[in-house]
PLY file of the C-alpha trace (Angstrom):
ply
format ascii 1.0
element vertex 341
property float x
property float y
property float z
element edge 340
property int vertex1
property int vertex2
end_header
240.69 113.44 271.77
240.66 116.07 269.00
239.92 113.52 266.26
236.59 112.74 267.88
233.80 115.09 266.77
231.68 114.49 269.90
234.63 115.39 272.14
235.20 118.60 270.20
231.52 119.43 270.84
231.96 118.77 274.58
235.11 120.95 274.69
233.14 123.76 273.05
230.30 123.35 275.61
232.91 123.26 278.41
234.34 126.60 277.33
230.92 128.16 276.77
229.67 127.07 280.21
232.69 128.69 281.89
231.89 131.91 280.01
228.29 131.65 281.28
229.57 131.29 284.86
231.99 134.22 284.79
229.55 136.56 283.03
226.52 135.61 285.17
224.69 138.41 286.98
222.89 136.13 289.46
223.91 133.15 291.58
221.32 130.94 289.87
222.76 131.55 286.39
226.30 131.03 287.79
225.14 127.69 289.24
223.64 126.76 285.87
226.97 127.48 284.15
228.81 125.28 286.67
226.33 122.44 286.09
226.70 122.57 282.30
230.45 122.66 282.82
230.32 119.51 284.97
228.09 117.60 282.56
230.30 118.48 279.57
233.56 117.50 281.31
232.43 114.02 282.40
232.21 112.60 278.82
235.69 114.02 278.18
237.04 112.20 281.25
235.74 108.75 280.22
238.36 107.08 278.01
236.85 103.56 278.05
239.06 102.24 280.81
238.27 101.44 284.44
240.53 104.10 285.98
239.04 106.99 284.00
235.48 105.75 284.56
236.15 105.57 288.30
237.64 109.08 288.22
234.66 110.49 286.33
232.26 108.93 288.86
234.21 110.37 291.83
234.34 113.76 290.11
230.61 113.69 289.40
229.68 112.79 293.01
231.83 115.49 294.64
230.87 118.18 292.14
227.19 117.27 292.41
227.45 117.55 296.23
229.12 120.97 295.92
226.52 122.11 293.36
223.61 121.03 295.56
225.09 122.95 298.53
225.56 126.00 296.30
221.97 125.80 295.01
220.59 125.30 298.52
222.53 128.28 299.90
221.48 130.39 296.87
217.80 129.65 297.60
218.37 130.52 301.28
220.07 133.75 300.21
217.02 134.69 298.12
214.66 134.04 301.05
216.82 135.65 303.75
214.59 138.76 303.88
211.82 136.66 305.43
213.96 135.64 308.42
214.97 137.43 311.58
218.67 137.87 312.54
219.54 138.60 308.93
223.17 139.50 309.62
224.07 136.15 311.20
222.06 134.21 308.62
223.76 136.00 305.71
227.16 135.15 307.19
226.27 131.45 307.43
224.85 131.41 303.90
228.01 133.06 302.51
230.15 130.50 304.33
228.12 127.66 302.81
228.49 129.15 299.34
232.22 129.67 299.80
232.65 126.08 301.06
230.90 124.66 298.00
233.04 126.75 295.63
236.25 125.78 297.45
235.21 122.13 297.09
234.66 122.66 293.36
238.11 124.20 292.94
239.84 121.52 295.06
241.26 123.75 297.81
242.12 122.26 301.21
240.39 121.12 303.42
237.97 120.16 300.59
240.70 118.59 298.45
239.96 114.92 299.32
238.66 114.09 295.80
241.33 115.86 293.77
244.33 113.41 293.91
242.11 110.34 293.38
240.37 111.86 290.38
243.65 113.06 288.82
245.26 109.62 289.14
242.82 108.07 286.63
242.93 110.80 283.97
244.95 111.23 280.79
247.34 114.19 280.76
245.10 116.36 278.56
242.13 115.88 280.92
244.39 116.43 283.93
245.51 119.76 282.44
241.88 120.83 281.89
241.05 119.88 285.49
244.07 121.76 286.89
243.54 124.94 284.89
240.29 125.55 282.97
238.00 123.92 285.55
239.21 126.34 288.23
238.25 129.53 286.34
234.52 129.48 287.22
234.81 128.63 290.95
237.70 131.07 291.48
235.82 133.90 289.79
232.81 133.24 292.05
235.06 133.00 295.15
236.41 136.47 294.30
232.86 137.84 294.80
232.55 136.13 298.18
235.69 136.86 300.17
235.09 135.96 303.84
238.47 136.83 305.33
238.44 134.54 308.38
237.38 131.42 306.46
239.57 132.12 303.44
242.59 132.66 305.72
242.35 129.10 307.10
241.72 127.59 303.67
244.82 129.33 302.30
246.90 128.13 305.24
245.70 124.53 304.85
246.12 124.57 301.05
249.77 125.64 301.11
250.59 123.16 303.92
248.69 120.19 302.41
250.08 120.88 298.93
253.67 121.04 300.19
253.73 118.16 302.69
251.70 115.63 300.69
253.89 116.09 297.63
256.95 114.81 299.51
256.28 111.07 299.33
254.67 110.83 295.87
256.03 108.69 293.05
253.19 109.40 290.63
253.70 112.49 288.47
249.95 113.13 288.31
249.71 113.22 292.11
252.81 115.40 292.26
251.14 117.86 289.88
247.93 117.63 291.94
249.55 118.61 295.23
251.55 121.28 293.42
248.21 122.57 292.09
246.73 122.64 295.62
249.76 124.60 296.85
249.46 127.07 293.94
245.73 127.35 294.62
246.60 128.53 298.15
248.83 131.22 296.59
246.05 132.18 294.15
243.54 132.56 296.98
246.07 134.64 298.92
246.63 136.91 295.92
242.83 137.23 295.65
242.70 138.00 299.38
245.21 140.85 299.06
244.30 142.22 295.61
241.15 141.57 293.59
242.74 141.15 290.15
246.17 139.74 291.05
244.89 136.15 291.10
244.13 136.33 287.36
247.80 137.13 286.64
248.89 134.27 288.91
246.42 131.90 287.25
247.66 132.77 283.73
251.30 132.15 284.69
250.39 128.89 286.45
248.35 127.68 283.44
251.23 128.41 281.06
253.78 126.54 283.22
251.42 123.58 283.76
250.79 123.35 280.02
254.55 123.39 279.46
255.11 120.34 281.69
251.98 118.42 280.65
252.96 118.91 276.97
256.13 116.89 277.60
254.57 114.32 279.94
251.85 113.61 277.40
254.27 113.45 274.46
256.37 110.71 276.08
253.56 109.13 278.15
255.31 109.80 281.47
253.28 108.90 284.56
255.84 107.99 287.25
259.08 109.48 288.54
261.28 106.50 287.59
260.38 107.04 283.91
262.04 110.47 284.04
265.44 109.11 285.03
266.13 106.91 282.03
264.18 108.58 279.24
266.13 111.42 277.68
269.52 109.88 277.03
268.96 110.48 273.31
268.52 114.23 273.82
270.17 115.98 276.75
268.64 119.35 275.81
265.08 118.05 276.29
265.97 116.53 279.64
267.57 119.77 280.79
264.62 121.89 279.66
262.08 119.56 281.31
263.71 119.89 284.71
264.20 123.64 284.37
260.46 123.85 283.67
259.82 121.85 286.86
261.89 124.35 288.83
260.05 127.20 287.13
256.70 125.75 288.26
258.12 125.56 291.78
258.90 129.29 291.66
262.71 129.32 291.74
263.80 132.97 291.34
265.61 133.17 287.97
262.66 131.59 286.16
259.26 132.81 284.95
257.35 131.00 287.75
258.83 133.39 290.30
257.01 136.46 288.89
253.48 135.71 290.27
254.94 134.71 293.65
257.03 137.87 293.67
253.93 140.01 293.04
251.98 138.18 295.78
254.87 138.58 298.25
255.03 142.29 297.41
251.30 142.81 298.06
251.45 140.81 301.31
254.40 142.92 302.47
252.48 146.12 301.72
249.51 144.78 303.73
251.77 143.79 306.69
250.67 140.12 306.59
254.05 138.79 307.65
252.85 135.69 309.50
251.02 134.33 306.46
253.85 135.33 304.17
256.43 133.43 306.26
254.38 130.21 306.26
253.71 130.42 302.51
257.39 130.95 301.69
258.44 128.03 303.94
255.89 125.75 302.25
257.08 126.92 298.82
260.60 125.91 299.82
259.29 122.43 300.64
257.68 122.14 297.17
260.97 123.32 295.66
262.73 120.65 297.71
260.85 117.80 296.07
261.37 119.32 292.61
265.09 119.75 293.30
265.26 116.17 294.59
263.87 115.00 291.24
266.31 117.13 289.25
269.36 116.20 291.33
268.60 112.48 291.05
267.99 112.69 287.30
271.15 114.70 286.57
273.66 113.35 289.10
272.76 109.87 290.28
270.80 108.15 287.51
272.94 109.34 284.67
274.82 107.20 282.19
275.61 107.08 278.47
274.17 104.30 276.33
276.52 102.16 274.29
273.68 101.53 271.87
272.19 104.70 270.46
268.44 104.45 270.21
267.01 107.53 268.54
263.40 108.36 269.22
262.13 110.31 266.25
259.33 112.73 266.99
257.84 115.60 265.13
260.42 118.37 264.65
257.74 121.06 264.84
256.62 119.84 268.29
260.22 119.72 269.48
260.90 123.30 268.36
257.57 124.42 269.85
258.47 122.84 273.19
261.95 124.39 273.15
260.44 127.82 272.40
257.90 127.50 275.25
260.66 126.28 277.57
262.82 129.26 276.59
259.96 131.59 277.68
259.53 129.62 280.91
263.25 129.73 281.70
264.18 133.26 280.61
260.77 134.93 280.97
261.78 136.85 284.10
264.75 138.43 282.31
262.68 139.26 279.22
259.84 140.86 281.22
262.32 142.79 283.40
264.09 144.07 280.27
260.79 145.15 278.63
259.72 146.83 281.90
263.08 148.61 282.08
262.73 149.92 278.49
259.26 151.34 279.12
0 1
1 2
2 3
3 4
4 5
5 6
6 7
7 8
8 9
9 10
10 11
11 12
12 13
13 14
14 15
15 16
16 17
17 18
18 19
19 20
20 21
21 22
22 23
23 24
24 25
25 26
26 27
27 28
28 29
29 30
30 31
31 32
32 33
33 34
34 35
35 36
36 37
37 38
38 39
39 40
40 41
41 42
42 43
43 44
44 45
45 46
46 47
47 48
48 49
49 50
50 51
51 52
52 53
53 54
54 55
55 56
56 57
57 58
58 59
59 60
60 61
61 62
62 63
63 64
64 65
65 66
66 67
67 68
68 69
69 70
70 71
71 72
72 73
73 74
74 75
75 76
76 77
77 78
78 79
79 80
80 81
81 82
82 83
83 84
84 85
85 86
86 87
87 88
88 89
89 90
90 91
91 92
92 93
93 94
94 95
95 96
96 97
97 98
98 99
99 100
100 101
101 102
102 103
103 104
104 105
105 106
106 107
107 108
108 109
109 110
110 111
111 112
112 113
113 114
114 115
115 116
116 117
117 118
118 119
119 120
120 121
121 122
122 123
123 124
124 125
125 126
126 127
127 128
128 129
129 130
130 131
131 132
132 133
133 134
134 135
135 136
136 137
137 138
138 139
139 140
140 141
141 142
142 143
143 144
144 145
145 146
146 147
147 148
148 149
149 150
150 151
151 152
152 153
153 154
154 155
155 156
156 157
157 158
158 159
159 160
160 161
161 162
162 163
163 164
164 165
165 166
166 167
167 168
168 169
169 170
170 171
171 172
172 173
173 174
174 175
175 176
176 177
177 178
178 179
179 180
180 181
181 182
182 183
183 184
184 185
185 186
186 187
187 188
188 189
189 190
190 191
191 192
192 193
193 194
194 195
195 196
196 197
197 198
198 199
199 200
200 201
201 202
202 203
203 204
204 205
205 206
206 207
207 208
208 209
209 210
210 211
211 212
212 213
213 214
214 215
215 216
216 217
217 218
218 219
219 220
220 221
221 222
222 223
223 224
224 225
225 226
226 227
227 228
228 229
229 230
230 231
231 232
232 233
233 234
234 235
235 236
236 237
237 238
238 239
239 240
240 241
241 242
242 243
243 244
244 245
245 246
246 247
247 248
248 249
249 250
250 251
251 252
252 253
253 254
254 255
255 256
256 257
257 258
258 259
259 260
260 261
261 262
262 263
263 264
264 265
265 266
266 267
267 268
268 269
269 270
270 271
271 272
272 273
273 274
274 275
275 276
276 277
277 278
278 279
279 280
280 281
281 282
282 283
283 284
284 285
285 286
286 287
287 288
288 289
289 290
290 291
291 292
292 293
293 294
294 295
295 296
296 297
297 298
298 299
299 300
300 301
301 302
302 303
303 304
304 305
305 306
306 307
307 308
308 309
309 310
310 311
311 312
312 313
313 314
314 315
315 316
316 317
317 318
318 319
319 320
320 321
321 322
322 323
323 324
324 325
325 326
326 327
327 328
328 329
329 330
330 331
331 332
332 333
333 334
334 335
335 336
336 337
337 338
338 339
339 340
């Protein structure tokens, strides 16, 4: 991707358009930023194969539908002063806007496009879709919190993300449903504290990058590839699965920090019903990560008689080990720094 000058241009436009969206002072300019973002991401998605072309078409259709709803509701919002019953109309308009933004971010029950689009993408594009493409819609959702509607979306997101991940063999779909589950947590952190979701998003982006870095390096797309890959280097295999557990939010690892903060805020706000459901669903996501790790370490484990060494760039290996160290021991490091200050 990065050897292609046109793709570098599109990446630059992608980043600029997100900046336009988050710094916009009107809904129309925010919509414009989202549109530029969409039109710059589609050329990045197309890798001259049928799967990626199909994914880019599906992505375009759903995002164009969400954008048209957002534009329509923005125009209605501008003209609302000419109508009677302004209070009820404003509520409906806000709900339409929120629905379109939830569709853009891929939250349940508007997640129908997300797994199908992810399945046809390369890992780099999948990472952009899981992280960078959510910044604009989430920032706009934070201006538009309708508690009743957001409550049900959060509930559905954590449930859909947890239960649909159980029977997946594709790593991209596994990451997709994990992303939907984390999106539910992000929306909940936004619901309870305005700026907490940014912290959650940064942690989630770091952990997703950590996993995608390895999946892309070894071209891993399905679960069965994980079991027989790392016989040449046990350390890499161990770190990969610890990173998976960190993404799931297992307590000793870095991924537990954003969930810990969200749980703390929910406890302060006495939202125990929501908290219980979210923790149960997180345990289900941890179950399918632990199932992967247990199978890879205990059941599908053997030593090769023939030693095949896969040589890869030492710098990348040390970089991955350093990132994995942060992911694994980040909670201890942050706790120690916090204790010192």
